[in-house]
N, C-alpha and C positions, 0 to 999 in steps of 0.2 A: 504494500499500498503506500502512496506517496502522498503527500500533500502539495498541492497546488496554489500558489499566491497569485491572484490576477494581478496584472500591472497597473491598472487604474481601478484604485479601493472604490466599492460602491456599497454602500449599507444594503442590507435585505437580500432577496435572490435575484441573481442575474445569470445569463447564460452565453458561454461562449465556447466555439469549436466543439459544442456537442456535450458540454460538461455544464452542469448546476453549481454556481458558487453561491456560498450563503456568506455575506458579509465579507467576501473578497477572498474565501478561500474553498476549496474542495477537495475531499480525501477520493483518489482514484487508484485503482489497481494498474500500473503500468507495465506488468510483467510481460505479457504479451502483445503489448503495442509501443513499439520502438518508433514508428512512423509518428503517432500521436505525441509521444514525448518529444520529439524532434520539432515538430510543428509548434509545440507549446514554448518551446527555447526560442525558437525564431521568432516568435510573436510576443517576446519579452515576458513571457510568465515565468515563475521561479519554481522550481521542483526541489522538495525536501524530501529524499528518501528516507524511509523507515531502517533504524540503525538495527541489526540483529547482534543481541547481547550473547557473545558465544559460550558465556557460561551457563546459559540456560539450555543450551544443547546437548545432546548425548555424545557419547566417545564415537558413535555409529554415523551420527549426523555431523559430527567435525570431520570424520574422515571423508564422508561424503563432500561435504564444503571443499576440503582440499583438493581432492579429485577434480571436481568441477571446476576450480580456480588453477588447476594444475601445479599445485605445491606438493613436493616431496616430502614424505613425512616418516619418521623412523618407524620401524615396526612394532615395536614394544614402548611406544610413548604412552605417558600417563595423559591423563585427561588435562591436567595442568601444563604440560609439554605442549600437546598439541595446540591450545589456546595460545600460548607463547609464539609457536612458529606460523600458526596461520595469523597472528594480530600482527607479527612483523613483516608479512610478505607486501610488497606493494600492490595496489588496487589495479588492476588495468582499466583503460577508458572504456566507457560504454559504445557499441558500436551500433550504428542505425541499420536499417533494411540495406540498405545501398553501400554497405560495408564499411563505410566512413565513421571516424569518432564523431560522435556530436557533443556539445556543450561545451563548455569554456577548456580549453587544454593549456596547461601548466606546463612550460617548460623548465627542466632542472637545471640551474646554472651553477 
């Protein structure tokens, strides 16, 4: 789930890009909607992604996260060690449907 902030605050209910905003905010699941997320960013909307608390995940879920993110884990690591390795790994940029990264890209200097 992501919280979307409308670029022009309007009290009450408004609708933009097929999303209903209440007092300038909307909660939307953008998991399978990269084109919508890209359109929102291009039109000046702010997207706040929900952060996952690694401590709340099971060891199996932590290993699944690592596999999806391409993070190598020690085979006999404890839950605390898994959390440490995953949290130290850099986050890759989000990729749009066209294969290009979207959002502001920050270069490391």
